[in-house]
C-alpha positions as CSV (number, residue, x, y, z in Angstrom):
1,M,28.1,31.1,-31.6
2,A,30.9,28.2,-30.4
3,L,29.1,25.5,-28.9
4,D,30.0,24.7,-25.2
5,V,28.4,23.3,-22.5
6,Q,26.2,26.3,-21.6
7,A,24.9,26.6,-25.0
8,A,24.1,22.5,-25.2
9,T,22.2,23.1,-22.2
10,A,19.8,25.5,-23.3
11,A,19.2,23.5,-26.2
12,L,18.2,20.8,-24.2
13,R,16.1,23.1,-22.3
14,K,14.0,22.8,-25.1
15,V,13.3,19.2,-25.1
16,M,10.3,17.9,-23.2
17,D,9.5,14.7,-21.8
18,P,6.3,13.5,-23.8
19,E,4.7,12.0,-21.0
20,L,5.7,14.6,-17.9
21,H,5.6,17.8,-19.8
22,R,8.5,19.3,-18.6
23,D,12.2,19.9,-20.3
24,V,14.7,17.0,-19.5
25,V,17.0,19.7,-17.8
26,S,14.9,20.6,-14.6
27,L,13.5,17.0,-14.5
28,G,17.0,16.2,-14.0
29,M,17.5,13.7,-16.6
30,V,20.5,15.3,-18.2
31,K,24.0,13.7,-16.5
32,D,27.5,14.0,-17.4
33,L,27.1,16.4,-20.2
34,A,30.3,17.1,-22.0
35,V,31.4,19.2,-25.1
36,R,34.2,18.5,-27.2
37,G,34.5,20.3,-30.4
38,D,31.4,19.7,-32.2
39,A,30.9,16.8,-30.6
40,V,28.5,16.2,-27.4
41,S,28.1,13.2,-24.8
42,L,26.1,12.9,-21.9
43,T,23.8,10.4,-20.2
44,M,19.9,10.5,-20.0
45,E,18.5,9.6,-16.6
46,L,14.9,8.1,-17.5
47,T,12.2,7.9,-14.5
48,T,11.7,4.4,-15.2
49,P,14.0,1.6,-17.3
50,A,10.6,0.7,-18.7
51,C,10.1,4.0,-20.0
52,P,7.7,4.0,-23.1
53,L,9.3,7.0,-24.6
54,K,13.0,6.3,-24.7
55,D,13.8,6.4,-28.4
56,R,11.3,9.4,-29.1
57,I,13.2,11.7,-26.3
58,G,16.7,10.1,-27.6
59,K,15.8,11.3,-31.1
60,D,14.5,14.8,-29.5
61,V,17.8,15.3,-27.4
62,E,19.9,14.8,-30.8
63,A,17.6,16.9,-32.9
64,A,18.0,19.5,-30.2
65,L,21.9,19.5,-30.2
66,R,22.4,19.0,-33.6
67,A,20.1,22.3,-34.2
68,A,22.9,24.0,-31.7
69,G,25.8,23.0,-33.6
70,A,26.5,19.6,-32.6
71,A,27.8,17.3,-35.2
72,R,28.1,13.9,-33.1
73,V,26.0,13.1,-30.3
74,E,26.5,10.0,-27.9
75,I,24.0,9.5,-25.8
76,A,24.2,6.8,-22.9
77,W,21.3,5.7,-20.7
78,S,20.6,4.9,-17.0
79,S,17.4,5.0,-15.1
80,Q,16.3,6.1,-11.3
81,V,12.9,5.3,-10.7
82,R,11.0,8.2,-8.8
83,A,9.4,7.4,-5.4
84,A,5.9,8.4,-4.9
85,P,5.3,10.9,-1.8
86,G,6.2,9.4,1.3
87,M,7.5,6.1,-0.1
88,G,10.9,4.9,-0.4
89,Q,12.0,7.0,2.4
90,G,12.6,5.0,5.4
91,G,8.8,5.7,6.7
92,G,5.6,3.7,6.3
93,L,5.1,0.3,6.2
94,T,7.3,-1.0,3.3
95,P,10.5,1.4,3.9
96,G,12.4,0.1,0.8
97,V,9.6,0.1,-1.6
98,K,9.7,3.2,-3.8
99,N,6.2,2.5,-5.8
100,I,2.9,0.3,-4.9
101,V,0.9,-0.3,-7.8
102,L,-2.4,-2.0,-7.2
103,V,-3.8,-4.4,-9.8
104,G,-7.9,-4.6,-9.1
105,A,-11.2,-5.7,-10.9
106,G,-14.5,-4.5,-10.5
107,K,-15.3,-8.4,-10.7
108,G,-13.9,-12.0,-10.5
109,G,-13.1,-13.8,-13.4
110,V,-11.4,-10.9,-15.7
111,G,-8.0,-12.6,-15.4
112,K,-6.7,-9.8,-12.8
113,S,-4.2,-12.2,-11.3
114,T,-2.6,-13.2,-14.6
115,V,-2.3,-9.7,-15.6
116,A,-0.7,-8.9,-11.9
117,I,2.0,-11.7,-12.1
118,N,2.8,-10.9,-15.9
119,L,2.7,-7.0,-15.5
120,A,5.7,-7.6,-12.6
121,V,7.6,-10.4,-14.4
122,A,7.5,-7.6,-17.2
123,L,8.7,-4.6,-15.1
124,G,11.4,-7.0,-13.8
125,R,12.9,-8.1,-17.3
126,L,12.8,-4.4,-18.3
127,G,15.2,-3.6,-15.4
128,A,13.3,-2.5,-12.7
129,R,13.5,-4.3,-9.1
130,V,10.0,-5.8,-8.6
131,G,8.0,-7.7,-5.8
132,I,4.5,-8.8,-6.2
133,L,2.1,-9.5,-2.5
134,D,-0.9,-11.7,-3.1
135,A,-3.5,-9.6,-1.2
136,D,-6.4,-11.6,-2.3
137,I,-6.4,-13.3,1.3
138,Y,-9.4,-15.5,0.9
139,G,-8.3,-16.9,-3.0
140,P,-4.7,-16.4,-3.5
141,S,-3.4,-17.2,-7.1
142,I,0.1,-16.2,-7.1
143,P,1.5,-19.7,-5.5
144,I,-0.2,-21.3,-8.5
145,L,1.2,-18.8,-11.0
146,T,4.5,-18.8,-10.2
147,G,4.8,-22.5,-9.4
148,V,6.2,-21.7,-5.8
149,D,5.5,-24.3,-3.3
150,E,8.2,-23.3,-0.5
151,R,7.3,-21.7,2.8
152,P,9.1,-18.4,3.4
153,T,11.8,-18.2,6.1
154,S,13.0,-15.5,8.8
155,R,16.4,-15.0,9.1
156,D,15.6,-12.9,12.5
157,G,12.6,-14.3,13.8
158,K,10.5,-11.1,13.9
159,S,10.1,-10.7,9.7
160,L,9.7,-12.9,6.9
161,D,11.8,-13.0,3.6
162,P,10.1,-13.5,0.3
163,L,10.2,-16.3,-1.9
164,E,11.8,-15.1,-5.3
165,A,10.6,-16.6,-8.7
166,H,11.1,-15.2,-12.4
167,G,13.3,-12.4,-11.5
168,I,11.0,-11.1,-8.8
169,K,10.1,-11.3,-5.1
170,V,6.9,-13.0,-4.2
171,M,4.6,-13.1,-1.1
172,S,1.4,-14.8,-0.5
173,I,-1.2,-15.9,2.5
174,G,-0.9,-18.9,0.2
175,F,2.6,-19.8,1.1
176,L,1.6,-19.7,5.1
177,V,-1.2,-21.9,5.1
178,D,-2.0,-25.4,3.8
179,P,-3.4,-25.2,0.2
180,D,-6.5,-27.1,1.1
181,Q,-7.7,-25.1,4.1
182,A,-10.4,-22.7,3.6
183,L,-9.6,-19.4,5.5
184,V,-12.8,-18.7,7.5
185,W,-12.0,-15.2,8.4
186,R,-13.9,-12.0,9.0
187,G,-12.7,-8.6,7.6
188,P,-10.7,-7.5,10.5
189,M,-8.5,-10.5,10.4
190,V,-8.3,-10.4,6.6
191,T,-6.9,-6.3,6.9
192,G,-4.7,-7.5,9.6
193,A,-3.1,-10.0,7.6
194,L,-2.5,-7.9,4.7
195,L,-0.8,-5.3,6.5
196,Q,1.2,-7.9,8.3
197,L,2.3,-9.1,4.8
198,L,3.3,-5.9,4.0
199,R,5.0,-4.5,7.2
200,D,6.6,-8.3,8.4
201,V,8.5,-9.0,4.9
202,N,11.6,-8.0,4.1
203,W,10.9,-6.5,0.7
204,G,14.0,-4.7,0.5
205,E,14.8,-2.1,-2.2
206,L,12.2,-2.4,-4.6
207,D,11.3,0.0,-7.7
208,Y,7.6,-1.4,-7.7
209,L,5.7,-3.6,-5.6
210,I,2.6,-5.1,-7.0
211,L,-0.3,-5.8,-5.2
212,D,-2.7,-8.5,-6.8
213,L,-6.1,-7.0,-4.8
214,P,-9.4,-9.2,-4.3
215,P,-12.1,-8.5,-6.9
216,G,-14.9,-6.1,-6.0
217,T,-14.9,-2.9,-4.0
218,G,-14.7,-4.1,0.1
219,D,-12.4,-4.1,3.0
220,I,-8.9,-4.6,1.5
221,P,-8.9,-1.4,-0.7
222,L,-10.4,0.7,1.9
223,T,-7.7,-0.8,4.1
224,L,-4.9,0.0,1.7
225,A,-6.2,3.9,1.3
226,Q,-6.3,4.3,4.9
227,N,-2.4,2.9,5.3
228,V,-0.8,2.9,2.7
229,R,0.4,5.7,0.0
230,S,-0.1,3.5,-3.6
231,S,1.1,5.0,-6.9
232,G,-2.2,4.3,-8.1
233,V,-4.4,1.4,-9.6
234,V,-4.6,-0.7,-12.8
235,L,-8.0,-2.1,-13.5
236,V,-8.2,-4.9,-15.3
237,S,-11.4,-5.8,-17.5
238,T,-12.8,-8.0,-20.3
239,P,-14.7,-6.5,-23.1
240,Q,-18.1,-7.4,-22.4
241,D,-20.6,-4.8,-21.0
242,L,-21.2,-6.5,-17.6
243,A,-17.6,-6.4,-16.8
244,L,-17.2,-2.9,-17.8
245,A,-20.1,-1.6,-15.6
246,D,-18.3,-3.4,-12.5
247,V,-15.0,-1.5,-13.5
248,I,-16.7,1.7,-13.7
249,R,-17.6,1.3,-10.2
250,A,-14.8,0.2,-9.0
251,K,-12.8,3.3,-10.7
252,L,-15.5,5.6,-9.0
253,M,-14.7,3.7,-5.7
254,F,-10.9,4.5,-5.9
255,D,-11.5,8.0,-6.8
256,K,-13.9,8.3,-3.6
257,V,-10.8,6.8,-1.5
258,S,-8.3,9.2,-3.3
259,I,-6.4,6.4,-5.0
260,P,-5.1,7.3,-8.6
261,V,-6.3,4.9,-11.5
262,L,-3.4,4.5,-13.7
263,G,-5.6,3.0,-16.4
264,I,-7.5,-0.2,-17.6
265,V,-6.3,-3.5,-19.5
266,E,-8.7,-5.2,-21.8
267,N,-8.2,-8.8,-20.8
268,M,-9.2,-11.4,-22.9
269,S,-9.8,-8.9,-25.6
270,T,-9.5,-11.3,-28.8
271,F,-10.0,-14.9,-29.0
272,I,-6.8,-16.5,-31.1
273,C,-7.3,-19.8,-32.2
274,P,-4.4,-22.4,-31.5
275,H,-4.6,-24.0,-35.0
276,C,-5.9,-21.4,-37.4
277,R,-4.8,-17.9,-35.8
278,K,-8.0,-16.4,-36.8
279,E,-9.3,-13.8,-34.3
280,T,-13.0,-14.1,-32.8
281,D,-14.4,-11.4,-30.4
282,I,-15.9,-13.9,-28.1
283,F,-16.5,-11.0,-25.5
284,S,-16.6,-8.4,-28.0
285,H,-13.7,-6.2,-28.5
286,G,-12.5,-2.6,-27.9
287,G,-15.0,-1.9,-24.7
288,A,-12.6,-1.4,-22.3
289,R,-10.6,1.3,-24.3
290,T,-14.4,2.9,-24.8
291,A,-14.7,3.0,-21.2
292,A,-11.2,4.5,-20.4
293,E,-12.0,7.3,-23.1
294,K,-15.5,7.7,-21.3
295,M,-14.0,8.1,-17.8
296,G,-10.7,10.3,-18.8
297,I,-8.0,7.7,-17.8
298,R,-5.5,5.7,-19.9
299,F,-6.3,2.8,-21.6
300,L,-2.9,0.7,-21.1
301,G,-3.4,-2.3,-23.6
302,E,-4.9,-5.2,-24.2
303,V,-4.4,-9.0,-23.9
304,P,-5.8,-11.9,-26.2
305,L,-8.0,-14.8,-24.9
306,D,-5.0,-17.3,-26.1
307,L,-4.4,-20.8,-24.7
308,A,-0.8,-20.3,-24.0
309,V,-1.5,-17.5,-21.5
310,R,-3.8,-20.0,-19.9
311,E,-1.2,-22.9,-20.1
312,A,1.8,-21.0,-19.0
313,G,0.1,-19.8,-16.0
314,D,-1.1,-23.2,-15.0
315,K,2.2,-24.5,-15.4
316,G,3.5,-21.9,-13.0
317,V,5.7,-20.1,-15.7
318,P,3.9,-16.9,-16.5
319,V,4.3,-16.4,-20.5
320,V,6.5,-13.5,-20.0
321,A,9.0,-15.2,-18.4
322,G,8.7,-18.4,-20.3
323,A,8.1,-17.4,-24.0
324,P,9.5,-13.6,-23.3
325,E,9.4,-12.9,-27.5
326,S,5.9,-14.3,-27.8
327,P,3.4,-12.3,-29.3
328,Q,1.5,-12.8,-25.9
329,A,4.1,-11.4,-23.8
330,Q,4.9,-8.5,-25.8
331,A,1.3,-7.4,-24.9
332,F,2.0,-7.5,-21.3
333,L,5.5,-5.6,-22.0
334,S,4.1,-3.0,-23.6
335,I,1.2,-2.6,-20.9
336,A,4.1,-2.5,-18.2
337,R,5.8,0.3,-20.1
338,E,2.3,2.4,-19.8
339,V,2.0,1.4,-16.5
340,A,5.5,2.7,-15.8
341,G,5.1,5.8,-17.6
342,A,2.0,6.2,-15.8
343,V,3.4,5.7,-12.3
344,S,6.0,8.4,-13.4
345,V,3.5,11.0,-14.3
346,Q,1.8,10.2,-11.0
347,A,4.9,10.3,-8.5
348,L,5.6,14.3,-10.5
349,K,2.0,15.4,-10.2
350,A,1.6,14.5,-6.3
351,P,2.2,17.0,-4.0
352,R,5.4,16.4,-2.0
353,L,4.6,15.8,1.6
354,P,6.4,17.0,4.4
355,V,8.9,14.5,6.1
356,I,8.4,14.5,10.3
357,G,10.8,12.4,11.7
358,G,11.3,10.2,8.8
359,V,8.0,9.9,7.9
360,S,6.2,11.9,5.4
361,Q,3.0,13.3,6.6
362,P,-0.2,14.8,5.3
363,R,-0.8,18.4,4.8
364,A,-3.4,19.8,7.2
C-alpha cells in the first residue's frame, strides 16, 4: 500500500509518549503532517520545551514512519505547555499562569531556596516562560539569590509589576520591606500577604510559576491548598535520616491537603572538594532516592554540595545562569526536565473541571 497521510497517521498512533502513556496522535502532538512520495514531514508539539524524553520520542516517530514505508523523515519541534485544570483560562488568582509549582521542605537548612531559584532559571533556559514567587514571608531569600535590590513599580496604581532577573520574573516580600526589618506578623497577616502577592502582581503569561515555600507544614501550604490549584510540589531534602524523616512528614501533609507530590530532590548529595575533586558523602548519599522509592514518588535528581553553588547564590547569580555548562548547572537542568515531565503527567491525569463564568469549579 502506498504511503499517504492516512497510513502515516495510523503508524504514528502506535507511538506512545513514554511518560503520558498515550499515543502522540490522540495527545495532539502531531502537527502539519505531510507526505510527498516516500518522504514524510511533520511537527511534533511537545507538552513542555523542557521535555526530558524528546530524543526518545523522535527516534520512535522516525522508526514508526520508516516501518510504514517512509524513506525520509523530517521532524520539526515545537512546544505548548498544557495548563493545569482551572489555570491559564482567565480565572483564579493568577489568570495568565498555566502551572503553579511549589518547592517545599520538611525542615529548614536543606537548600530549598537554592533549588527553587535554579529550577526556575533552568526552566527558563530550556525555553519556558517562568516566574518565581518568594512565599517564605518571614525569611525571604530570593532577593539575595537573584541579586535584585530594586523595588517593584505599578503602572496602574492597583497591581505590581514583577521584577526580572536571569530571564525570569521574580517577586518577594523582601523587595517591599526594609531588609533589616523583622516581620512580626501573625499567621493571618502572612497568608494574606502571600495571596496578595499572587493576586496583585502582573505575572502575565507564564508556563510555570515557582513558589518557594517556607519550611515545615504550617499556614502557607494550607492556605495554598485552599486558594490555589497547584500542579504539585517538589520536595527538597538532604540525604541524612533527620531531613528525610521531616520530608516524609511533609509528603503526608501535602497528601492530606490534596496537593500532588511531583517528586523529591536530594540536595547536598555529595561534597566535591574544590581542589582535588574527591567526593565525600558528608550527609550520606542516596537516602532521598530510597525514600522516593518507599513513598512511591518520582526521584527528580541529586545536587552535589559544591562550593560553586554557594558562591553563585551569594553573588546573586544562580549557577544555572552564571555557569550553565558546569556539572552543577547540568544537575539542575536535569531536575528541571524531570519536573516539567512530572507536571505534564499531572496535567493529563487531573480531572478537568467544569468552567462556570470563566472560573473552573470543583465537582460536587
